[in-house]
C-alpha positions in Angstrom: 26.3 195.3 36.9 28.2 192.4 38.4 30.8 193.0 41.1 33.0 190.9 43.2 33.1 191.4 47.0 35.9 189.8 49.0 36.1 189.0 52.7 39.5 187.9 53.9 41.2 186.6 57.1 44.5 185.2 57.9 43.7 181.7 56.8 41.2 182.1 54.0 39.1 184.4 52.0 35.5 184.5 50.5 34.6 185.9 47.2 31.0 186.8 46.5 29.4 188.0 43.3 26.7 190.8 43.6 24.4 192.5 41.1 24.9 195.9 42.8 27.8 198.3 42.6 30.7 197.9 45.0 29.7 198.0 48.6 31.5 197.4 51.9 28.7 195.3 53.3 27.4 192.2 51.5 23.7 192.2 50.9 22.7 188.5 50.7 19.5 189.2 48.8 21.6 190.7 46.0 24.0 187.7 45.6 24.5 185.8 42.3 26.2 182.5 41.5 30.0 182.7 41.5 30.1 180.3 38.6 27.8 178.8 36.0 26.2 175.5 37.2 27.9 172.3 36.1 26.7 168.7 36.0 28.6 166.6 38.5 28.3 163.4 36.4 27.2 162.6 32.8 24.0 161.0 34.3 23.0 164.1 36.2 21.2 166.8 34.1 21.1 170.4 35.1 17.8 171.6 36.3 15.9 174.7 37.4 13.2 175.4 39.8 11.1 178.6 39.9 11.5 180.9 43.1 8.5 183.1 43.0 9.6 185.0 46.0 12.5 186.4 44.2 11.3 186.2 40.6 14.3 184.0 39.7 15.1 180.5 38.6 17.3 178.5 40.8 19.9 176.4 39.1 20.6 172.9 40.4 23.7 170.9 39.5 22.3 167.4 40.5 19.0 165.8 41.3 19.8 165.9 44.9 20.3 169.7 44.8 17.0 170.0 42.9 15.2 168.1 45.7 17.0 170.2 48.3 15.9 173.4 46.6 12.3 172.2 46.6 12.4 171.4 50.3 14.0 174.8 50.9 11.4 176.7 48.9 8.4 174.9 50.4 9.4 174.8 54.0 12.3 177.1 55.1 11.0 180.6 54.5 14.5 182.2 54.7 15.2 185.9 54.4 17.5 185.1 51.4 19.3 182.2 49.9 21.7 181.7 47.0 23.0 178.7 45.2 26.8 178.4 44.4 27.0 181.5 46.7 30.8 182.2 47.0 34.3 180.9 46.5 36.3 179.9 49.6 40.0 179.9 49.1 42.2 178.6 51.8 45.6 176.9 52.6 45.9 173.7 54.5 49.1 171.8 55.1 50.9 173.9 52.6 48.5 173.4 49.8 46.0 175.9 48.3 42.4 174.8 48.1 39.2 176.2 46.5 35.6 175.3 47.5 32.3 176.5 46.4 29.3 175.4 48.6 26.0 174.4 47.2 23.7 176.9 49.1 23.9 179.8 51.5 20.7 180.3 53.6 20.1 183.4 55.7 17.5 184.0 58.5 18.2 187.4 60.0 21.7 187.2 61.5 21.8 183.3 61.1 23.9 182.4 58.0 24.1 178.8 57.2 26.3 177.3 54.4 24.9 174.0 53.1 26.7 171.2 51.2 24.5 168.6 49.5 26.0 165.1 49.3 25.1 161.6 48.6 25.4 159.6 51.9 28.3 157.5 50.4 30.2 160.6 49.4 29.7 162.2 52.8 31.1 159.1 54.4 34.3 159.0 52.5 37.4 159.7 54.7 38.8 162.5 52.5 35.4 164.3 52.5 35.1 163.9 56.3 38.5 165.5 56.8 37.5 168.3 54.5 34.2 169.0 56.0 35.7 169.0 59.5 38.0 171.8 58.5 35.5 174.0 56.5 33.1 174.8 59.4 36.1 176.2 61.3 37.1 178.4 58.4 33.6 179.6 57.7 33.1 180.4 61.4 35.7 183.1 61.0 33.3 184.8 58.7 30.2 184.3 60.8 28.8 181.4 58.8 27.6 178.0 60.2 28.0 174.9 58.1 25.7 172.0 57.4 26.4 168.8 55.4 22.9 167.9 54.1 22.8 164.2 53.1 20.5 162.7 50.5 18.8 160.5 53.1 17.9 163.7 55.1 16.7 165.6 51.9 14.6 162.7 50.8 13.0 162.0 54.1 9.3 161.2 53.8 6.7 162.4 53.9 8.4 165.9 53.9 9.7 165.7 50.4 6.4 164.5 48.9 4.6 167.3 50.9 7.1 169.9 49.6 6.5 168.8 46.0 2.8 168.9 46.5 2.9 172.5 47.9 5.1 173.7 45.0 2.5 172.5 42.5 0.3 175.4 43.7 2.8 178.2 43.7 1.2 179.8 40.6 -2.3 179.8 42.2 -3.8 183.3 42.5 -5.7 183.6 45.8 -8.3 186.3 45.9 -8.5 188.8 48.8 -11.9 187.3 49.8 -10.6 183.8 50.0 -7.5 185.0 52.0 -9.9 186.7 54.5 -12.0 183.5 54.8 -8.8 181.4 55.4 -7.7 183.9 58.0 -11.0 183.8 59.9 -11.1 180.0 59.7 -7.7 179.6 61.2 -8.3 182.3 63.9 -11.2 180.2 65.1 -9.7 176.7 64.7 -6.0 177.4 65.4 -5.0 174.1 63.9 -6.8 172.4 61.0 -6.4 169.2 59.1 -6.1 169.6 55.3 -9.0 167.1 54.7 -11.4 169.3 56.5 -10.8 172.2 54.1 -12.8 170.2 51.4 -15.9 170.7 53.6 -15.3 174.5 54.3 -17.3 176.8 52.0 -15.4 179.5 50.2 -12.0 177.9 50.9 -10.0 175.9 48.3 -7.1 173.5 49.1 -5.0 175.0 46.3 -5.6 178.4 47.9 -4.5 177.3 51.3 -1.4 175.5 50.0 -0.4 178.6 48.0 -0.5 180.6 51.3 1.7 178.0 52.9 4.4 179.2 50.5 3.9 182.7 51.9 4.9 181.5 55.4 2.0 179.8 57.1 3.3 177.1 59.4 2.8 173.5 58.4 3.6 170.1 60.0 5.4 168.5 57.1 6.2 165.4 59.1 2.7 164.1 58.4 1.3 162.5 55.3 -0.5 164.8 52.9 -3.9 163.5 53.9 -3.2 164.5 57.5 -1.5 167.8 56.9 -2.0 170.1 59.9 -1.9 173.8 59.1 -1.5 176.2 62.0 -2.5 179.9 62.2 
């Protein structure tokens, strides 16, 4: 079942789509896209990325969104997130406007709305004016706003590290190996990835698979110098 849930205030309203029956409280882990994904230019192909935590495919409308989704999946560990999460309708200077953000990310009570943009698009005066107003409107609903530029999304070595980690999201780690990894980190506290090749009973793919389950990682270092922390 697909239902619409609406939050309104005197200046704007948000419309969410949920897979559950009508409820007064929005459950962020039950949200669905408010519209089908569209390509933003003829050169940009729609793409999907697998989200094993939810058992769903995430639909990107551009290559920048695809990269952003990968960074999010590999490093953010949110409680819930949704692409094209809601429709914002508002009036400004006597004109009606509609806006659908790219991502909504939730950590506990922290709700962050994310817009993915090319740096050149983010710097356009009309977009700067628009994205100066939207945080104020979203704040009335308890949401923060972030403009995520391509240069930030593609920052290295984080993006390469995220892509590497996601290669191992299908790896099945045995209970025995998980226990060996746990014991190793309980003794070491912090461990470089290169040392794992010399550790009996522990595989690098196994460790990287557990990173996706929430183990902390210093993604600001090159892959050969990954530091994993217990």
